[in-house]
SEZAMAR-911597 format. One record per atom (N, C-alpha, C, O): residue number from 1; x, y negated, z. Coordinates in nm, 3 decimals. Last residue first. Layout:
BEGIN
{NUM {X Y Z}} ...
END
This chain:
BEGIN
{92 {8.545 -4.220 15.956}} {92 {8.617 -4.165 15.891}} {92 {8.586 -4.227 15.737}} {92 {8.650 -4.186 15.640}} {91 {8.522 -4.437 16.304}} {91 {8.506 -4.416 16.148}} {91 {8.579 -4.294 16.058}} {91 {8.693 -4.272 16.100}} {90 {8.602 -4.381 16.588}} {90 {8.503 -4.275 16.466}} {90 {8.480 -4.290 16.416}} {90 {8.392 -4.214 16.377}} {89 {8.788 -4.538 16.624}} {89 {8.665 -4.617 16.618}} {89 {8.557 -4.542 16.619}} {89 {8.442 -4.583 16.639}} {88 {9.060 -4.517 16.765}} {88 {8.977 -4.420 16.750}} {88 {8.790 -4.475 16.760}} {88 {8.704 -4.461 16.848}} {87 {9.333 -4.705 16.538}} {87 {9.193 -4.724 16.669}} {87 {9.167 -4.604 16.620}} {87 {9.203 -4.558 16.511}} {86 {9.673 -4.595 16.564}} {86 {9.553 -4.605 16.482}} {86 {9.440 -4.642 16.594}} {86 {9.452 -4.614 16.713}} {85 {9.895 -4.805 16.723}} {85 {9.820 -4.705 16.682}} {85 {9.783 -4.655 16.626}} {85 {9.882 -4.611 16.569}} {84 {10.136 -5.072 16.548}} {84 {9.992 -5.022 16.617}} {84 {9.992 -4.897 16.577}} {84 {10.040 -4.851 16.473}} {83 {10.472 -5.007 16.619}} {83 {10.353 -5.028 16.487}} {83 {10.264 -4.961 16.571}} {83 {10.275 -4.858 16.638}} {82 {10.818 -5.090 16.689}} {82 {10.654 -5.092 16.810}} {82 {10.568 -5.074 16.642}} {82 {10.619 -5.137 16.550}} {81 {11.106 -5.004 16.540}} {81 {10.977 -5.166 16.596}} {81 {10.846 -5.060 16.651}} {81 {10.823 -4.945 16.614}} {80 {11.351 -4.839 16.595}} {80 {11.226 -4.840 16.534}} {80 {11.099 -4.926 16.577}} {80 {11.008 -4.887 16.651}} {79 {11.658 -4.912 16.533}} {79 {11.591 -4.891 16.621}} {79 {11.447 -4.892 16.505}} {79 {11.439 -4.928 16.387}} {78 {11.956 -4.916 16.400}} {78 {11.863 -4.835 16.415}} {78 {11.706 -4.797 16.479}} {78 {11.651 -4.687 16.476}} {77 {11.986 -5.211 16.478}} {77 {11.980 -5.158 16.353}} {77 {11.881 -5.024 16.296}} {77 {11.791 -5.015 16.212}} {76 {11.913 -5.429 16.649}} {76 {11.803 -5.365 16.565}} {76 {11.823 -5.254 16.460}} {76 {11.739 -5.209 16.382}} {75 {12.226 -5.512 16.672}} {75 {12.137 -5.433 16.828}} {75 {11.995 -5.322 16.741}} {75 {11.976 -5.201 16.756}} {74 {12.250 -5.606 16.414}} {74 {12.300 -5.441 16.480}} {74 {12.234 -5.389 16.592}} {74 {12.195 -5.274 16.614}} {73 {12.125 -5.870 16.486}} {73 {12.106 -5.737 16.385}} {73 {12.136 -5.647 16.402}} {73 {12.045 -5.564 16.412}} {72 {12.359 -5.962 16.670}} {72 {12.222 -5.897 16.693}} {72 {12.082 -5.866 16.588}} {72 {11.965 -5.845 16.622}} {71 {12.526 -5.969 16.484}} {71 {12.595 -5.858 16.585}} {71 {12.462 -5.845 16.708}} {71 {12.454 -5.763 16.799}} {70 {12.494 -6.176 16.295}} {70 {12.531 -6.029 16.263}} {70 {12.492 -5.920 16.380}} {70 {12.440 -5.810 16.362}} {69 {12.243 -6.394 16.407}} {69 {12.382 -6.357 16.387}} {69 {12.388 -6.210 16.357}} {69 {12.298 -6.133 16.390}} {68 {11.966 -6.430 16.303}} {68 {12.099 -6.543 16.237}} {68 {12.180 -6.505 16.246}} {68 {12.257 -6.522 16.152}} {67 {11.658 -6.302 16.241}} {67 {11.815 -6.293 16.374}} {67 {11.868 -6.320 16.266}} {67 {11.846 -6.268 16.156}} {66 {11.442 -6.210 16.076}} {66 {11.486 -6.343 16.103}} {66 {11.631 -6.384 16.166}} {66 {11.696 -6.485 16.136}} {65 {11.406 -5.916 16.154}} {65 {11.489 -5.993 15.994}} {65 {11.594 -6.095 15.995}} {65 {11.713 -6.105 15.964}} {64 {11.310 -6.035 16.428}} {64 {11.402 -5.903 16.368}} {64 {11.541 -5.991 16.254}} {64 {11.647 -6.053 16.253}} {63 {11.060 -6.129 16.306}} {63 {11.166 -6.204 16.385}} {63 {11.298 -6.165 16.426}} {63 {11.387 -6.245 16.455}} {62 {10.926 -5.995 16.165}} {62 {11.016 -6.128 16.115}} {62 {11.108 -6.133 16.178}} {62 {11.224 -6.142 16.139}} {61 {10.849 -5.748 16.353}} {61 {10.942 -5.757 16.284}} {61 {11.018 -5.853 16.156}} {61 {11.111 -5.823 16.082}} {60 {10.693 -5.938 16.522}} {60 {10.821 -5.926 16.587}} {60 {10.875 -5.893 16.481}} {60 {10.964 -5.972 16.452}} {59 {10.509 -5.993 16.339}} {59 {10.549 -6.102 16.405}} {59 {10.698 -6.063 16.461}} {59 {10.798 -6.135 16.450}} {58 {10.376 -5.735 16.322}} {58 {10.457 -5.867 16.202}} {58 {10.526 -5.891 16.202}} {58 {10.622 -5.866 16.129}} {57 {10.291 -5.701 16.571}} {57 {10.418 -5.627 16.485}} {57 {10.471 -5.635 16.382}} {57 {10.571 -5.579 16.339}} {56 {10.089 -5.890 16.555}} {56 {10.160 -5.884 16.685}} {56 {10.363 -5.810 16.581}} {56 {10.474 -5.854 16.552}} {55 {9.929 -5.751 16.441}} {55 {10.003 -5.899 16.275}} {55 {10.111 -5.914 16.430}} {55 {10.224 -5.954 16.404}} {54 {9.862 -5.502 16.502}} {54 {9.913 -5.542 16.389}} {54 {9.977 -5.663 16.324}} {54 {10.040 -5.682 16.220}} {53 {9.850 -5.428 16.775}} {53 {9.803 -5.541 16.766}} {53 {9.890 -5.566 16.620}} {53 {9.982 -5.647 16.625}} {52 {10.017 -5.257 17.014}} {52 {9.801 -5.293 16.962}} {52 {9.752 -5.329 16.877}} {52 {9.634 -5.302 16.854}} {51 {10.237 -5.261 16.980}} {51 {10.207 -5.121 16.955}} {51 {10.060 -5.148 16.943}} {51 {9.986 -5.077 16.874}} {50 {10.279 -5.516 17.011}} {50 {10.293 -5.492 16.906}} {50 {10.219 -5.340 16.878}} {50 {10.157 -5.312 16.775}} {49 {10.251 -5.525 17.284}} {49 {10.090 -5.580 17.209}} {49 {10.159 -5.557 17.010}} {49 {10.090 -5.581 16.910}} {48 {10.444 -5.432 17.403}} {48 {10.390 -5.422 17.422}} {48 {10.245 -5.396 17.340}} {48 {10.167 -5.301 17.334}} {47 {10.667 -5.607 17.263}} {47 {10.664 -5.504 17.272}} {47 {10.525 -5.422 17.289}} {47 {10.492 -5.349 17.197}} {46 {10.548 -5.850 17.469}} {46 {10.587 -5.843 17.242}} {46 {10.580 -5.706 17.246}} {46 {10.465 -5.668 17.228}} {45 {10.650 -5.776 17.676}} {45 {10.562 -5.810 17.668}} {45 {10.506 -5.796 17.534}} {45 {10.413 -5.719 17.510}} {44 {10.933 -5.765 17.661}} {44 {10.849 -5.646 17.686}} {44 {10.707 -5.650 17.651}} {44 {10.647 -5.553 17.605}} {43 {11.030 -6.060 17.639}} {43 {11.030 -5.933 17.530}} {43 {10.951 -5.773 17.494}} {43 {10.925 -5.705 17.394}} {42 {10.939 -6.119 17.840}} {42 {10.900 -6.172 17.736}} {42 {10.925 -6.073 17.593}} {42 {10.861 -6.037 17.494}} {41 {11.095 -5.963 17.999}} {41 {10.964 -5.967 18.060}} {41 {10.897 -6.034 17.876}} {41 {10.809 -5.973 17.815}} {40 {11.343 -6.110 17.906}} {40 {11.352 -5.930 17.874}} {40 {11.137 -5.942 17.948}} {40 {11.070 -5.890 17.858}} {39 {11.326 -6.353 17.939}} {39 {11.366 -6.315 17.784}} {39 {11.268 -6.164 17.838}} {39 {11.153 -6.133 17.808}} {38 {11.334 -6.338 18.210}} {38 {11.162 -6.417 18.143}} {38 {11.188 -6.325 18.002}} {38 {11.105 -6.247 17.958}} {37 {11.569 -6.290 18.291}} {37 {11.502 -6.201 18.335}} {37 {11.340 -6.232 18.237}} {37 {11.257 -6.144 18.209}} {36 {11.714 -6.453 18.183}} {36 {11.723 -6.348 18.145}} {36 {11.635 -6.268 18.175}} {36 {11.611 -6.172 18.101}} {35 {11.655 -6.670 18.369}} {35 {11.609 -6.723 18.235}} {35 {11.635 -6.564 18.148}} {35 {11.572 -6.556 18.042}} {34 {11.757 -6.599 18.642}} {34 {11.621 -6.582 18.578}} {34 {11.541 -6.613 18.450}} {34 {11.422 -6.596 18.425}} {33 {12.049 -6.565 18.525}} {33 {11.947 -6.466 18.541}} {33 {11.823 -6.418 18.540}} {33 {11.769 -6.315 18.499}} {32 {11.995 -6.871 18.496}} {32 {12.119 -6.794 18.363}} {32 {12.039 -6.645 18.431}} {32 {11.945 -6.618 18.357}} {31 {12.032 -7.015 18.804}} {31 {11.927 -7.011 18.671}} {31 {11.968 -6.914 18.541}} {31 {11.869 -6.957 18.481}} {30 {12.208 -6.826 18.903}} {30 {12.050 -6.816 18.970}} {30 {11.940 -6.828 18.827}} {30 {11.854 -6.759 18.772}} {29 {12.450 -6.975 18.816}} {29 {12.419 -6.814 18.793}} {29 {12.229 -6.771 18.847}} {29 {12.160 -6.679 18.803}} {28 {12.353 -7.223 18.871}} {28 {12.405 -7.163 18.759}} {28 {12.371 -7.054 18.731}} {28 {12.286 -7.020 18.648}} {27 {12.366 -7.190 19.138}} {27 {12.255 -7.191 19.067}} {27 {12.257 -7.161 18.960}} {27 {12.178 -7.075 18.921}} {26 {12.646 -7.099 19.221}} {26 {12.548 -7.044 19.208}} {26 {12.419 -7.078 19.204}} {26 {12.342 -7.003 19.264}} {25 {12.756 -7.352 19.044}} {25 {12.740 -7.222 19.059}} {25 {12.725 -7.134 19.109}} {25 {12.792 -7.043 19.061}} {24 {12.702 -7.557 19.306}} {24 {12.652 -7.556 19.160}} {24 {12.610 -7.453 19.089}} {24 {12.492 -7.431 19.060}} {23 {12.817 -7.450 19.501}} {23 {12.664 -7.474 19.500}} {23 {12.637 -7.462 19.351}} {23 {12.568 -7.379 19.292}} {22 {13.064 -7.445 19.417}} {22 {13.025 -7.369 19.483}} {22 {12.872 -7.333 19.445}} {22 {12.823 -7.236 19.388}} {21 {13.049 -7.777 19.414}} {21 {13.091 -7.668 19.296}} {21 {13.035 -7.534 19.316}} {21 {12.954 -7.498 19.231}} {20 {13.043 -7.799 19.677}} {20 {12.907 -7.828 19.645}} {20 {12.991 -7.735 19.485}} {20 {12.968 -7.614 19.477}} {19 {13.230 -7.648 19.852}} {19 {13.162 -7.680 19.832}} {19 {13.035 -7.664 19.721}} {19 {12.964 -7.569 19.690}} {18 {13.473 -7.849 19.664}} {18 {13.449 -7.721 19.626}} {18 {13.354 -7.649 19.700}} {18 {13.348 -7.540 19.643}} {17 {13.395 -8.122 19.807}} {17 {13.410 -8.099 19.718}} {17 {13.390 -7.948 19.625}} {17 {13.307 -7.938 19.535}} {16 {13.488 -8.025 20.089}} {16 {13.297 -8.110 20.038}} {16 {13.325 -8.068 19.982}} {16 {13.326 -7.947 20.007}} {15 {13.752 -8.078 20.098}} {15 {13.654 -7.892 20.070}} {15 {13.518 -7.916 20.065}} {15 {13.438 -7.827 20.036}} {14 {13.807 -8.274 19.950}} {14 {13.815 -8.159 19.891}} {14 {13.771 -8.033 19.943}} {14 {13.753 -7.925 19.885}} {13 {13.740 -8.347 20.197}} {13 {13.654 -8.397 20.060}} {13 {13.685 -8.324 20.000}} {13 {13.588 -8.260 19.961}} {12 {13.862 -8.315 20.414}} {12 {13.754 -8.303 20.431}} {12 {13.675 -8.329 20.333}} {12 {13.554 -8.339 20.352}} {11 {14.152 -8.398 20.282}} {11 {14.120 -8.267 20.324}} {11 {13.938 -8.216 20.369}} {11 {13.898 -8.100 20.357}} {10 {14.038 -8.698 20.306}} {10 {14.129 -8.628 20.196}} {10 {14.058 -8.452 20.135}} {10 {13.988 -8.406 20.045}} {9 {14.089 -8.646 20.587}} {9 {13.973 -8.755 20.518}} {9 {14.011 -8.690 20.371}} {9 {13.974 -8.573 20.383}} {8 {14.349 -8.596 20.665}} {8 {14.199 -8.525 20.734}} {8 {14.072 -8.580 20.609}} {8 {13.976 -8.512 20.571}} {7 {14.487 -8.841 20.548}} {7 {14.482 -8.744 20.507}} {7 {14.433 -8.627 20.528}} {7 {14.452 -8.539 20.444}} {6 {14.389 -9.109 20.649}} {6 {14.327 -9.061 20.552}} {6 {14.303 -8.935 20.506}} {6 {14.200 -8.891 20.454}} {5 {14.512 -8.988 20.954}} {5 {14.320 -9.057 20.930}} {5 {14.323 -8.992 20.771}} {5 {14.284 -8.878 20.745}} {4 {14.749 -8.764 20.929}} {4 {14.658 -8.900 20.950}} {4 {14.539 -8.900 20.918}} {4 {14.475 -8.813 20.860}} {3 {14.977 -8.526 21.074}} {3 {14.816 -8.607 20.954}} {3 {14.769 -8.713 20.997}} {3 {14.754 -8.741 21.116}} {2 {15.266 -8.536 21.185}} {2 {15.054 -8.478 21.233}} {2 {15.002 -8.569 21.106}} {2 {15.012 -8.690 21.086}} {1 {15.471 -8.273 21.156}} {1 {15.419 -8.382 21.103}} {1 {15.308 -8.352 21.114}} {1 {15.244 -8.249 21.091}} 
END
């Protein structure tokens, strides 16, 4: 049986639709990875700042205490939050 022009067009349409969906999926994956990367970078920057700045350390502590999801809070249960190192300004 030979394919009609309509069947060929439907086949091309289905293939194009599948390619489009694959592209959308790849873009969504790329965006999720980029979002995760940003979160990791910001988290690291906040932790670094908390080691130098007591107000940042307090903010980090509040953020952790106010996590709404139990599984997120468990991730920090045994974690020692950074605290600012004492300044060495020569004062005694």
